[in-house]
C-alpha positions as CSV (number, residue, x, y, z in Angstrom):
1,M,-5.8,2.4,20.8
2,N,-3.3,4.8,19.3
3,S,-2.3,3.7,15.9
4,A,-1.5,5.4,12.8
5,N,-0.8,4.2,9.2
6,L,0.4,6.4,6.3
7,I,1.5,6.4,2.9
8,G,3.0,9.3,1.4
9,N,6.1,10.9,-0.1
10,L,8.9,12.6,2.0
11,T,9.1,16.2,1.6
12,R,12.6,16.6,2.6
13,D,15.6,14.4,3.5
14,P,15.3,12.8,6.8
15,E,17.2,14.8,9.7
16,L,19.3,12.4,11.9
17,K,20.9,13.7,14.9
18,Y,22.1,12.3,18.2
19,S,21.3,12.9,21.9
20,Q,24.0,13.4,24.3
21,S,23.4,9.9,25.5
22,G,23.9,8.7,21.9
23,M,20.2,8.1,21.3
24,A,19.7,8.5,17.4
25,L,16.5,11.0,16.5
26,M,15.2,11.4,13.1
27,S,12.6,13.9,12.0
28,C,11.0,14.4,8.6
29,N,7.7,15.7,7.0
30,I,5.5,13.3,4.9
31,A,2.9,14.4,2.5
32,V,-0.2,12.2,2.4
33,R,-2.7,12.6,-0.3
34,R,-6.4,12.9,0.9
35,Q,-8.8,10.6,-0.4
36,F,-11.1,13.1,-2.2
37,K,-10.5,15.5,-4.6
38,D,-11.1,19.4,-4.1
39,K,-14.8,20.3,-5.4
40,Q,-13.1,23.6,-7.0
41,S,-9.8,22.6,-8.5
42,G,-10.5,18.9,-8.9
43,D,-7.0,18.0,-7.4
44,Y,-6.3,16.1,-4.6
45,E,-5.2,17.9,-1.6
46,S,-2.3,16.7,0.9
47,D,-1.8,16.9,4.6
48,F,1.9,17.5,5.6
49,I,2.5,15.5,9.0
50,N,5.5,15.6,10.9
51,I,7.2,12.0,11.8
52,K,9.9,11.3,14.1
53,A,11.8,8.0,14.8
54,F,14.1,7.0,17.7
55,G,17.1,4.3,18.0
56,K,17.8,2.2,15.0
57,T,14.6,2.7,13.5
58,A,16.0,6.3,13.0
59,E,19.0,5.2,11.6
60,L,17.4,2.8,9.3
61,F,15.0,5.2,8.1
62,S,17.8,7.9,7.4
63,N,19.6,5.5,5.4
64,S,17.0,4.1,3.4
65,F,14.8,6.9,2.4
66,H,15.2,10.6,1.0
67,K,13.3,13.2,-0.4
68,G,10.5,12.1,-2.6
69,S,10.4,8.5,-1.4
70,K,7.3,6.9,-1.1
71,V,7.1,5.2,2.1
72,G,4.4,3.6,4.3
73,V,4.7,4.3,8.1
74,T,3.1,2.8,11.0
75,G,3.3,4.4,14.6
76,T,1.6,6.1,17.0
77,I,0.3,9.7,17.4
78,Q,1.9,12.0,19.9
79,T,1.0,15.4,21.0
80,G,2.8,17.9,23.0
81,R,3.2,21.8,23.6
82,Y,6.0,24.2,24.2
83,E,6.6,28.0,24.8
84,N,8.2,29.6,21.7
85,N,10.5,32.7,22.1
86,Q,7.5,35.1,22.0
87,G,5.8,33.4,25.1
88,Q,3.1,31.8,23.2
89,T,1.9,28.1,23.6
90,V,2.7,26.1,20.4
91,Y,1.1,22.9,19.9
92,T,2.4,19.8,18.1
93,T,1.4,16.7,16.6
94,D,3.7,14.0,15.4
95,I,3.7,10.3,14.3
96,I,6.3,8.3,16.2
97,V,7.4,5.6,13.8
98,N,7.4,2.0,14.7
99,S,7.5,0.4,11.5
100,M,8.2,1.6,7.9
101,T,7.7,-0.1,4.4
102,F,9.2,1.0,0.8
103,V,6.0,1.5,-0.9
104,E,7.7,2.4,-4.4
105,A,11.5,1.9,-4.4
106,K,13.6,2.9,-7.6
107,S,17.0,2.1,-8.5
108,S,19.6,4.8,-9.7
109,D,18.6,3.9,-13.5
110,G,14.9,4.6,-12.7
111,G,13.8,1.1,-12.9
112,S,12.2,-1.0,-10.4
113,N,14.3,-2.0,-7.5
114,S,13.5,-5.4,-6.1
115,N,15.5,-4.7,-2.8
116,Q,12.2,-3.9,-0.9
117,A,11.8,-4.4,2.7
118,N,9.8,-4.0,5.8
119,Y,11.6,-2.3,8.9
120,T,10.4,-2.5,12.5
121,S,11.8,-1.0,15.4
122,N,12.5,-4.2,17.1
123,G,14.9,-5.1,14.4
124,Q,13.7,-8.6,13.8
125,T,12.2,-7.9,10.2
126,G,14.9,-8.5,7.3
127,Y,16.9,-5.6,6.3
128,N,18.6,-5.7,2.9
129,K,20.0,-2.2,2.5
130,P,19.9,-1.1,-1.2
131,N,23.2,-0.7,-2.6
132,N,22.9,3.1,-3.6
133,Q,22.3,4.2,0.0
134,S,25.1,6.1,2.0
135,Q,26.3,5.4,5.6
136,T,26.1,8.8,6.8
137,Y,24.7,9.7,10.2
138,N,24.8,13.6,10.4
139,N,28.6,13.3,10.7
140,G,27.9,11.7,14.4
141,Q,27.7,14.9,15.8
142,P,25.7,15.1,19.2
143,I,22.7,17.5,19.8
144,D,21.8,19.2,23.0
145,I,18.9,17.0,24.1
146,S,18.3,15.4,27.4
147,D,16.9,12.1,28.0
148,D,13.9,14.0,29.9
149,Q,12.9,15.4,26.2
150,L,12.6,12.0,24.6
151,P,8.9,10.6,24.6
152,F,9.6,7.5,26.1
C-alpha cells in the first residue's frame, strides 16, 4: 500500500497553476520535523518534502494555506525522473495530496480560529473557508503542461 501521512509547516506559499485543459495544479514544500534530536546540536532536524495536488484539491489547498501554515496531508508517494538541460537524469519524489487538515489555524488577530476543517479530494467533507482567505487562482493564467504529463 502506498500511503503517506505528514504534519509540518509550509516553507512557501502554494503555487497554483492551470494546465491547458483547465486542470488546477498546486505545488509546495512542507517541512516535517524528524522524531529524534540531532546528537551533536540537540536540535530537531527537518525533512523538506515536495507536495502536489490536482483539481479541486489544488484550489482548496492554495486558498486555505500559506507559508508557515501547519498542515496535515495524506497522500501517495510518487517518484519520477527527467533529463535536465545538462543532460543529467534528475530523480524526483513527491507526495500527491489526497486530503489535508488544518493542524493549527490562526485568526488574523493571532488567536485560535474555530474554522478548522478537513478537506478531501472527493469534495465530500465539509468546507468552511476562513474569512481571511483570498480567492486568487494565480490570475487564472494557463501553463504549458500537456495532459500526458499529469500523474493520472
